[in-house]
Backbone as JSON Lines, residues from 0, in Angstrom:
{"i":0,"aa":"M","n":[22.43,16.67,-28.73],"ca":[22.54,15.58,-29.49],"c":[23.57,14.45,-28.75]}
{"i":1,"aa":"S","n":[23.35,13.17,-28.78],"ca":[24.21,12.22,-28.65],"c":[25.06,11.85,-29.4]}
{"i":2,"aa":"E","n":[26.43,11.44,-28.65],"ca":[27.39,11.11,-29.52],"c":[27.05,9.6,-30.46]}
{"i":3,"aa":"P","n":[27.56,9.07,-31.59],"ca":[26.98,8.05,-31.91],"c":[27.16,6.41,-31.01]}
{"i":4,"aa":"G","n":[26.29,5.83,-30.85],"ca":[26.3,4.64,-30.24],"c":[25.96,5.14,-28.69]}
{"i":5,"aa":"Y","n":[25.81,6.09,-28.34],"ca":[25.54,6.34,-26.7],"c":[24.26,7.27,-26.78]}
{"i":6,"aa":"L","n":[23.51,6.96,-25.34],"ca":[22.32,7.31,-25.18],"c":[22.29,8.45,-24.16]}
{"i":7,"aa":"R","n":[21.57,9.66,-24.11],"ca":[21.58,10.5,-23.06],"c":[20.66,9.91,-21.87]}
{"i":8,"aa":"M","n":[20.89,10.67,-20.81],"ca":[20.1,10.41,-19.55],"c":[18.44,10.07,-19.9]}
{"i":9,"aa":"G","n":[17.84,11.05,-20.76],"ca":[16.38,11.19,-21.09],"c":[16.25,9.83,-21.59]}
{"i":10,"aa":"E","n":[16.82,9.6,-22.79],"ca":[16.46,8.51,-23.46],"c":[16.65,7.16,-22.76]}
{"i":11,"aa":"L","n":[17.72,7.03,-22.11],"ca":[17.9,5.74,-21.28],"c":[16.8,5.67,-20.25]}
{"i":12,"aa":"A","n":[16.39,6.78,-19.78],"ca":[14.94,6.95,-18.86],"c":[13.76,6.43,-19.47]}
{"i":13,"aa":"R","n":[13.76,6.88,-20.95],"ca":[12.38,6.51,-21.56],"c":[12.56,5.02,-22.07]}
{"i":14,"aa":"R","n":[13.81,4.38,-22.23],"ca":[13.75,3.01,-22.83],"c":[13.81,2.04,-21.29]}
{"i":15,"aa":"T","n":[14.2,2.53,-20.48],"ca":[13.98,1.86,-19.31],"c":[12.73,1.91,-18.34]}
{"i":16,"aa":"G","n":[12.19,2.99,-18.48],"ca":[11.09,3.23,-17.62],"c":[11.27,3.62,-16.34]}
{"i":17,"aa":"A","n":[12.53,3.78,-16.06],"ca":[13.06,4.33,-14.66],"c":[13.27,5.78,-14.81]}
{"i":18,"aa":"S","n":[13.09,6.52,-13.76],"ca":[13.24,8.03,-13.73],"c":[14.72,8.11,-13.96]}
{"i":19,"aa":"P","n":[15.16,9.66,-14.42],"ca":[16.22,9.9,-14.42],"c":[16.93,9.98,-12.95]}
{"i":20,"aa":"E","n":[16.29,10.47,-12.03],"ca":[16.57,10.4,-10.57],"c":[17.14,9.27,-10.08]}
{"i":21,"aa":"L","n":[16.13,8.02,-10.32],"ca":[16.49,6.79,-10.16],"c":[17.92,6.47,-10.72]}
{"i":22,"aa":"L","n":[17.92,6.56,-11.86],"ca":[19.18,5.99,-12.64],"c":[20.62,6.85,-11.89]}
{"i":23,"aa":"R","n":[20.53,8.1,-11.64],"ca":[21.56,8.71,-10.95],"c":[21.82,8.14,-9.78]}
{"i":24,"aa":"A","n":[20.65,7.76,-8.98],"ca":[20.77,6.97,-7.59],"c":[21.44,5.71,-7.81]}
{"i":25,"aa":"W","n":[21.19,5.05,-8.9],"ca":[21.71,3.66,-8.99],"c":[23.32,3.8,-9.39]}
{"i":26,"aa":"E","n":[23.75,4.82,-10.25],"ca":[25.14,5.37,-10.42],"c":[25.79,5.5,-9.17]}
{"i":27,"aa":"R","n":[25.16,6.34,-8.46],"ca":[26.01,6.87,-7.03],"c":[26.13,5.76,-6.14]}
{"i":28,"aa":"R","n":[24.94,5.2,-5.69],"ca":[25.14,4.41,-4.66],"c":[25.47,3.02,-4.88]}
{"i":29,"aa":"Y","n":[25.37,2.49,-6.07],"ca":[25.5,0.88,-6.28],"c":[26.61,0.82,-7.41]}
{"i":30,"aa":"G","n":[27.12,1.98,-8.21],"ca":[28.11,1.99,-9.23],"c":[27.59,0.98,-10.54]}
{"i":31,"aa":"L","n":[25.87,0.66,-10.41],"ca":[25.13,-0.1,-11.42],"c":[25.66,0.44,-12.91]}
{"i":32,"aa":"L","n":[25.64,1.95,-13.17],"ca":[25.46,2.36,-14.42],"c":[26.86,2.94,-14.33]}
{"i":33,"aa":"R","n":[27.85,3.07,-15.34],"ca":[28.98,3.78,-15.48],"c":[28.99,4.63,-17.06]}
{"i":34,"aa":"P","n":[28.68,5.74,-16.89],"ca":[28.27,6.48,-18.1],"c":[29.74,7.2,-18.36]}
{"i":35,"aa":"T","n":[30.12,7.53,-19.71],"ca":[31.15,8.17,-19.92],"c":[30.39,9.92,-20.15]}
{"i":36,"aa":"R","n":[31.1,10.71,-20.18],"ca":[30.59,11.96,-20.33],"c":[31.0,12.8,-21.66]}
{"i":37,"aa":"S","n":[29.98,13.49,-22.15],"ca":[30.12,14.18,-23.69],"c":[30.97,15.4,-23.27]}
{"i":38,"aa":"H","n":[31.61,15.94,-24.17],"ca":[32.34,17.27,-24.21],"c":[31.57,18.35,-23.23]}
{"i":39,"aa":"G","n":[30.37,18.45,-23.28],"ca":[29.49,19.43,-22.62],"c":[29.22,18.78,-21.14]}
{"i":40,"aa":"G","n":[29.57,17.53,-20.86],"ca":[29.43,17.15,-19.48],"c":[28.11,16.32,-19.1]}
{"i":41,"aa":"F","n":[27.56,16.05,-20.35],"ca":[26.42,15.21,-20.25],"c":[26.57,13.69,-19.94]}
{"i":42,"aa":"R","n":[25.92,12.91,-19.33],"ca":[26.01,11.42,-18.94],"c":[25.81,10.64,-20.52]}
{"i":43,"aa":"L","n":[26.64,9.85,-20.84],"ca":[26.36,9.35,-21.89],"c":[26.16,7.67,-21.69]}
{"i":44,"aa":"Y","n":[25.29,7.0,-22.15],"ca":[25.29,5.3,-21.59],"c":[25.04,4.48,-22.82]}
{"i":45,"aa":"T","n":[25.74,3.35,-23.13],"ca":[26.08,2.55,-24.13],"c":[24.37,2.09,-24.16]}
{"i":46,"aa":"A","n":[23.68,1.6,-25.26],"ca":[22.47,1.05,-25.36],"c":[22.5,-0.35,-24.5]}
{"i":47,"aa":"A","n":[23.41,-0.79,-24.33],"ca":[23.21,-2.1,-23.22],"c":[23.08,-1.59,-21.86]}
{"i":48,"aa":"A","n":[23.15,-0.34,-21.52],"ca":[22.9,-0.1,-20.01],"c":[21.32,0.0,-19.97]}
{"i":49,"aa":"A","n":[20.45,-0.09,-20.91],"ca":[19.15,-0.08,-20.92],"c":[18.58,-1.14,-20.43]}
{"i":50,"aa":"S","n":[18.91,-2.09,-20.15],"ca":[18.1,-3.48,-19.87],"c":[18.73,-4.25,-18.9]}
{"i":51,"aa":"P","n":[20.04,-4.31,-18.46],"ca":[20.63,-5.34,-17.28],"c":[19.67,-5.22,-16.22]}
{"i":52,"aa":"P","n":[19.48,-4.1,-15.35],"ca":[18.7,-4.35,-14.01],"c":[17.24,-4.89,-14.3]}
{"i":53,"aa":"L","n":[16.8,-4.72,-15.31],"ca":[15.2,-5.35,-15.46],"c":[15.51,-6.88,-15.88]}
{"i":54,"aa":"Q","n":[16.31,-7.1,-16.6],"ca":[16.35,-8.45,-17.05],"c":[16.93,-9.38,-15.85]}
{"i":55,"aa":"A","n":[17.79,-8.74,-15.02],"ca":[18.01,-9.56,-13.83],"c":[16.9,-9.71,-13.12]}
{"i":56,"aa":"A","n":[16.27,-8.62,-12.75],"ca":[14.91,-8.85,-11.82],"c":[14.0,-9.81,-12.57]}
{"i":57,"aa":"A","n":[14.02,-9.97,-13.83],"ca":[12.92,-10.7,-14.57],"c":[13.4,-12.16,-14.35]}
{"i":58,"aa":"R","n":[15.01,-12.46,-14.1],"ca":[15.43,-13.84,-14.02],"c":[14.97,-14.1,-12.74]}
{"i":59,"aa":"E","n":[15.13,-13.21,-11.64],"ca":[15.08,-13.43,-9.95],"c":[13.63,-13.82,-9.84]}
{"i":60,"aa":"L","n":[12.66,-13.12,-10.53],"ca":[11.42,-13.31,-10.43],"c":[10.93,-14.62,-10.79]}
{"i":61,"aa":"A","n":[11.28,-14.9,-12.19],"ca":[10.98,-16.34,-12.43],"c":[11.59,-17.4,-11.84]}
{"i":62,"aa":"G","n":[12.62,-17.3,-11.25],"ca":[13.49,-18.26,-10.49],"c":[12.53,-18.37,-9.13]}
{"i":63,"aa":"A","n":[12.1,-17.28,-8.6],"ca":[11.17,-17.43,-7.19],"c":[10.0,-18.09,-7.43]}
{"i":64,"aa":"L","n":[9.41,-17.63,-8.66],"ca":[7.84,-18.34,-8.9],"c":[8.25,-19.67,-9.2]}
{"i":65,"aa":"D","n":[9.18,-20.12,-9.89],"ca":[9.43,-21.72,-10.39],"c":[9.53,-22.34,-9.01]}
{"i":66,"aa":"R","n":[10.26,-21.95,-7.95],"ca":[10.47,-22.33,-6.9],"c":[9.28,-22.29,-5.56]}
{"i":67,"aa":"F","n":[8.21,-21.71,-6.35],"ca":[7.11,-21.66,-5.16],"c":[7.58,-20.8,-3.9]}
{"i":68,"aa":"D","n":[8.3,-19.83,-4.23],"ca":[9.23,-18.89,-3.14],"c":[8.25,-17.42,-3.19]}
{"i":69,"aa":"E","n":[7.14,-17.55,-2.25],"ca":[6.33,-16.5,-2.4],"c":[6.94,-15.06,-1.99]}
{"i":70,"aa":"E","n":[7.67,-15.21,-0.69],"ca":[8.26,-13.92,0.08],"c":[9.32,-13.53,-1.03]}
{"i":71,"aa":"Q","n":[10.04,-14.46,-1.66],"ca":[11.11,-13.65,-2.53],"c":[10.62,-13.05,-3.88]}
{"i":72,"aa":"A","n":[9.41,-13.53,-4.41],"ca":[8.53,-13.03,-5.33],"c":[8.19,-11.69,-5.39]}
{"i":73,"aa":"H","n":[7.57,-11.73,-3.98],"ca":[7.09,-10.44,-3.47],"c":[7.88,-9.31,-3.53]}
{"i":74,"aa":"A","n":[9.1,-9.77,-2.78],"ca":[10.23,-8.86,-2.59],"c":[10.67,-8.42,-4.0]}
{"i":75,"aa":"V","n":[10.91,-9.23,-5.02],"ca":[11.1,-8.77,-6.37],"c":[10.13,-7.94,-6.9]}
{"i":76,"aa":"L","n":[9.1,-8.41,-6.8],"ca":[7.9,-7.44,-7.38],"c":[7.91,-5.8,-6.77]}
{"i":77,"aa":"D","n":[8.08,-5.9,-5.26],"ca":[8.08,-4.87,-4.53],"c":[9.47,-3.69,-4.95]}
{"i":78,"aa":"R","n":[10.49,-4.4,-5.34],"ca":[11.54,-3.29,-5.81],"c":[11.42,-3.04,-7.2]}
{"i":79,"aa":"L","n":[10.6,-3.85,-7.94],"ca":[10.57,-3.53,-9.28],"c":[9.31,-2.3,-9.47]}
{"i":80,"aa":"L","n":[8.34,-2.33,-8.51],"ca":[7.42,-1.38,-8.58],"c":[7.9,0.05,-7.97]}
{"i":81,"aa":"A","n":[9.1,-0.29,-6.98],"ca":[9.67,1.0,-6.64],"c":[10.38,1.76,-7.49]}
{"i":82,"aa":"A","n":[10.93,0.95,-8.63],"ca":[11.86,1.46,-9.56],"c":[11.43,1.69,-10.78]}
{"i":83,"aa":"Y","n":[10.05,1.25,-11.22],"ca":[9.88,1.27,-12.92],"c":[8.44,1.66,-12.85]}
{"i":84,"aa":"R","n":[8.11,2.2,-14.06],"ca":[6.62,2.32,-14.02],"c":[5.64,1.07,-14.47]}
{"i":85,"aa":"I","n":[4.63,0.94,-13.95],"ca":[3.99,-0.15,-14.13],"c":[3.75,-0.51,-15.6]}
{"i":86,"aa":"E","n":[3.7,0.32,-16.52],"ca":[3.75,-0.02,-17.88],"c":[5.05,-0.76,-18.41]}
{"i":87,"aa":"T","n":[6.04,-0.38,-17.94],"ca":[7.49,-1.06,-18.1],"c":[7.41,-2.44,-17.58]}
{"i":88,"aa":"I","n":[6.84,-2.6,-16.37],"ca":[7.12,-3.7,-15.92],"c":[6.0,-4.71,-16.52]}
{"i":89,"aa":"L","n":[4.84,-4.42,-17.04],"ca":[3.93,-5.06,-17.76],"c":[4.57,-5.53,-19.07]}
{"i":90,"aa":"R","n":[4.89,-4.52,-19.71],"ca":[5.47,-4.62,-21.25],"c":[6.65,-5.6,-21.28]}
{"i":91,"aa":"D","n":[7.64,-5.4,-20.47],"ca":[8.93,-5.56,-20.57],"c":[9.34,-7.17,-19.51]}
{"i":92,"aa":"L","n":[8.36,-7.13,-18.58],"ca":[8.58,-8.31,-17.95],"c":[7.52,-9.43,-17.64]}
{"i":93,"aa":"L","n":[6.15,-8.82,-17.18],"ca":[5.38,-9.7,-16.76],"c":[4.75,-10.36,-18.05]}
{"i":94,"aa":"V","n":[4.26,-9.69,-19.06],"ca":[3.81,-10.29,-20.23],"c":[4.5,-11.24,-20.67]}
{"i":95,"aa":"P","n":[5.91,-10.87,-21.13],"ca":[6.67,-11.68,-21.95],"c":[6.87,-12.91,-20.9]}
{"i":96,"aa":"Y","n":[7.05,-12.98,-19.42],"ca":[7.3,-13.92,-18.56],"c":[5.85,-14.98,-18.61]}
{"i":97,"aa":"L","n":[4.58,-14.39,-18.56],"ca":[3.49,-15.2,-18.66],"c":[3.38,-16.01,-19.83]}
{"i":98,"aa":"H","n":[3.83,-15.18,-21.18],"ca":[3.7,-16.01,-22.44],"c":[4.98,-17.14,-22.38]}
{"i":99,"aa":"D","n":[5.65,-16.89,-21.71],"ca":[6.99,-18.23,-21.51],"c":[6.35,-19.15,-20.6]}
{"i":100,"aa":"L","n":[5.88,-18.7,-19.66],"ca":[5.21,-19.64,-18.59],"c":[4.24,-20.57,-19.36]}
{"i":101,"aa":"G","n":[3.19,-20.22,-20.12],"ca":[2.47,-20.68,-20.8],"c":[3.04,-21.59,-21.87]}
{"i":102,"aa":"E","n":[4.11,-21.17,-22.64],"ca":[4.47,-22.27,-23.59],"c":[5.48,-23.2,-22.56]}
{"i":103,"aa":"R","n":[6.1,-22.84,-21.4],"ca":[6.84,-23.97,-20.91],"c":[5.92,-24.81,-20.3]}
{"i":104,"aa":"W","n":[4.63,-24.58,-19.83],"ca":[3.57,-25.49,-19.28],"c":[2.99,-26.41,-20.38]}
{"i":105,"aa":"A","n":[2.89,-25.84,-21.7],"ca":[2.41,-26.53,-22.8],"c":[3.38,-27.77,-23.15]}
{"i":106,"aa":"H","n":[4.68,-27.61,-22.94],"ca":[5.78,-28.39,-23.38],"c":[6.09,-29.33,-21.96]}
{"i":107,"aa":"G","n":[5.17,-29.22,-21.12],"ca":[5.36,-30.02,-19.93],"c":[6.72,-29.79,-19.23]}
{"i":108,"aa":"E","n":[7.34,-28.64,-19.28],"ca":[8.42,-27.96,-18.72],"c":[8.41,-27.6,-17.46]}
{"i":109,"aa":"V","n":[7.03,-27.13,-17.08],"ca":[6.37,-26.76,-15.68],"c":[5.24,-27.45,-15.27]}
{"i":110,"aa":"S","n":[4.98,-27.73,-13.82],"ca":[3.77,-28.4,-13.66],"c":[2.52,-27.47,-13.51]}
{"i":111,"aa":"V","n":[1.34,-28.04,-13.54],"ca":[0.11,-27.12,-13.6],"c":[0.16,-26.37,-12.16]}
{"i":112,"aa":"A","n":[0.89,-26.94,-11.05],"ca":[0.84,-26.22,-9.9],"c":[2.01,-25.06,-9.79]}
{"i":113,"aa":"Q","n":[3.09,-25.23,-10.48],"ca":[3.9,-23.96,-10.82],"c":[3.13,-23.04,-11.69]}
{"i":114,"aa":"E","n":[2.24,-23.31,-12.67],"ca":[1.8,-22.36,-13.43],"c":[0.64,-21.71,-12.68]}
{"i":115,"aa":"H","n":[-0.31,-22.38,-11.93],"ca":[-1.07,-21.81,-11.08],"c":[-0.68,-20.79,-9.94]}
{"i":116,"aa":"F","n":[0.34,-21.2,-9.34],"ca":[1.06,-20.24,-8.28],"c":[1.63,-19.1,-8.96]}
{"i":117,"aa":"A","n":[2.39,-19.13,-9.74],"ca":[2.84,-18.01,-10.61],"c":[1.55,-17.19,-11.23]}
{"i":118,"aa":"S","n":[0.74,-17.46,-11.87],"ca":[-0.45,-17.12,-12.27],"c":[-1.42,-16.23,-11.33]}
{"i":119,"aa":"N","n":[-1.63,-17.09,-10.19],"ca":[-2.24,-16.39,-9.19],"c":[-1.58,-15.32,-8.17]}
{"i":120,"aa":"L","n":[-0.26,-15.34,-8.01],"ca":[0.66,-14.66,-7.4],"c":[0.36,-13.33,-8.14]}
{"i":121,"aa":"L","n":[0.66,-13.26,-9.31],"ca":[0.91,-12.26,-10.23],"c":[-0.57,-11.51,-10.37]}
{"i":122,"aa":"R","n":[-1.49,-12.29,-10.58],"ca":[-2.86,-12.02,-10.82],"c":[-3.21,-11.18,-9.49]}
{"i":123,"aa":"G","n":[-2.86,-11.43,-8.15],"ca":[-3.49,-11.0,-6.81],"c":[-2.61,-9.57,-6.88]}
{"i":124,"aa":"R","n":[-1.24,-9.49,-7.33],"ca":[-0.67,-8.32,-7.33],"c":[-1.14,-7.4,-8.09]}
{"i":125,"aa":"L","n":[-1.51,-7.66,-9.68],"ca":[-2.01,-6.73,-10.41],"c":[-3.55,-6.33,-10.08]}
{"i":126,"aa":"L","n":[-4.31,-7.11,-9.41],"ca":[-5.69,-6.69,-9.15],"c":[-5.52,-5.65,-8.02]}
{"i":127,"aa":"G","n":[-4.46,-5.68,-7.03],"ca":[-4.29,-4.8,-6.01],"c":[-3.95,-3.4,-6.75]}
{"i":128,"aa":"L","n":[-2.95,-3.51,-7.51],"ca":[-2.8,-2.26,-8.26],"c":[-3.8,-1.58,-8.95]}
{"i":129,"aa":"A","n":[-4.34,-2.33,-9.43],"ca":[-5.74,-1.97,-10.43],"c":[-6.85,-1.33,-9.69]}
{"i":130,"aa":"R","n":[-6.81,-1.42,-8.49],"ca":[-7.83,-0.7,-7.39],"c":[-7.99,0.8,-8.11]}
{"i":131,"aa":"G","n":[-9.42,1.34,-8.4],"ca":[-9.46,2.29,-8.76],"c":[-9.23,3.05,-10.08]}
{"i":132,"aa":"W","n":[-8.44,2.01,-11.05],"ca":[-8.33,2.33,-12.5],"c":[-9.52,2.63,-13.06]}
{"i":133,"aa":"G","n":[-10.85,2.05,-12.82],"ca":[-11.74,2.21,-13.56],"c":[-12.34,3.81,-13.67]}
{"i":134,"aa":"Q","n":[-11.75,4.34,-12.57],"ca":[-12.47,5.85,-12.23],"c":[-11.46,6.89,-12.99]}
{"i":135,"aa":"G","n":[-10.45,6.49,-13.9],"ca":[-9.65,7.44,-14.7],"c":[-10.35,7.97,-15.71]}
{"i":136,"aa":"H","n":[-9.69,9.13,-16.34],"ca":[-10.27,10.03,-17.03],"c":[-9.79,9.42,-18.69]}
{"i":137,"aa":"G","n":[-8.92,8.72,-18.79],"ca":[-8.45,8.45,-20.22],"c":[-9.36,6.96,-20.91]}
{"i":138,"aa":"P","n":[-8.79,6.73,-21.9],"ca":[-9.73,5.43,-22.45],"c":[-9.39,4.5,-21.87]}
{"i":139,"aa":"A","n":[-10.5,3.45,-21.95],"ca":[-10.68,2.3,-21.31],"c":[-10.1,1.16,-22.15]}
{"i":140,"aa":"A","n":[-9.44,0.09,-21.7],"ca":[-9.05,-1.22,-22.17],"c":[-9.58,-2.23,-21.68]}
{"i":141,"aa":"V","n":[-9.8,-3.22,-22.43],"ca":[-10.42,-4.58,-22.05],"c":[-9.37,-5.48,-22.17]}
{"i":142,"aa":"L","n":[-8.87,-6.3,-21.03],"ca":[-7.98,-7.34,-21.02],"c":[-8.63,-8.57,-20.95]}
{"i":143,"aa":"A","n":[-7.95,-9.67,-21.59],"ca":[-8.75,-10.94,-21.57],"c":[-7.8,-11.99,-22.35]}
{"i":144,"aa":"C","n":[-8.15,-13.25,-21.86],"ca":[-7.47,-14.46,-22.42],"c":[-8.15,-15.22,-22.86]}
{"i":145,"aa":"L","n":[-8.12,-15.59,-24.06],"ca":[-9.14,-16.58,-24.99],"c":[-8.6,-18.12,-24.36]}
{"i":146,"aa":"A","n":[-9.81,-19.11,-24.28],"ca":[-9.69,-20.18,-23.9],"c":[-8.72,-21.07,-24.83]}
{"i":147,"aa":"S","n":[-7.77,-21.95,-24.29],"ca":[-6.95,-22.76,-25.21],"c":[-7.89,-23.64,-26.0]}
{"i":148,"aa":"S","n":[-7.23,-24.0,-27.27],"ca":[-8.04,-25.11,-27.96],"c":[-7.56,-26.17,-27.77]}
{"i":149,"aa":"M","n":[-6.51,-26.39,-26.88],"ca":[-5.59,-27.77,-26.6],"c":[-6.7,-28.64,-25.86]}
{"i":150,"aa":"T","n":[-6.63,-29.82,-25.89],"ca":[-7.34,-30.55,-25.23],"c":[-6.29,-31.76,-24.22]}
{"i":151,"aa":"L","n":[-6.92,-31.95,-23.17],"ca":[-5.88,-32.74,-22.25],"c":[-6.04,-34.29,-22.58]}
{"i":152,"aa":"G","n":[-5.25,-35.1,-22.66],"ca":[-5.51,-36.22,-23.07],"c":[-5.19,-37.43,-21.67]}
């Protein structure tokens, strides 16, 4: 049982989508995480430890895509895919980013070129990852985007 206000390693791993081994490596190599210890010696993390690495990567990816920096965008995606499960990346980073991108486009904050660049780069990466997904044994999912009802004037 964790002390109030703290998460144990397993819960932090579940919330971030990063494996316990990766979290320990981040702690050891980069000092990215600084847990306290329980009386039994277990690592204890604040709830705030669950999001900063992914949030920082999200900002870095968004900046690269906004600047048409293909090389940097792919480098960020490579690091994310090495560190997190695809479900975590999709749920916590890519879907929110694409929603925000659509909103920014609708409000004239990004150009059509920026929206197309980002959407196509991410689509290409996801298509590459999806090869062979149809051969799985679990339930199937259908992903789709509805056409916008907006008219361009």
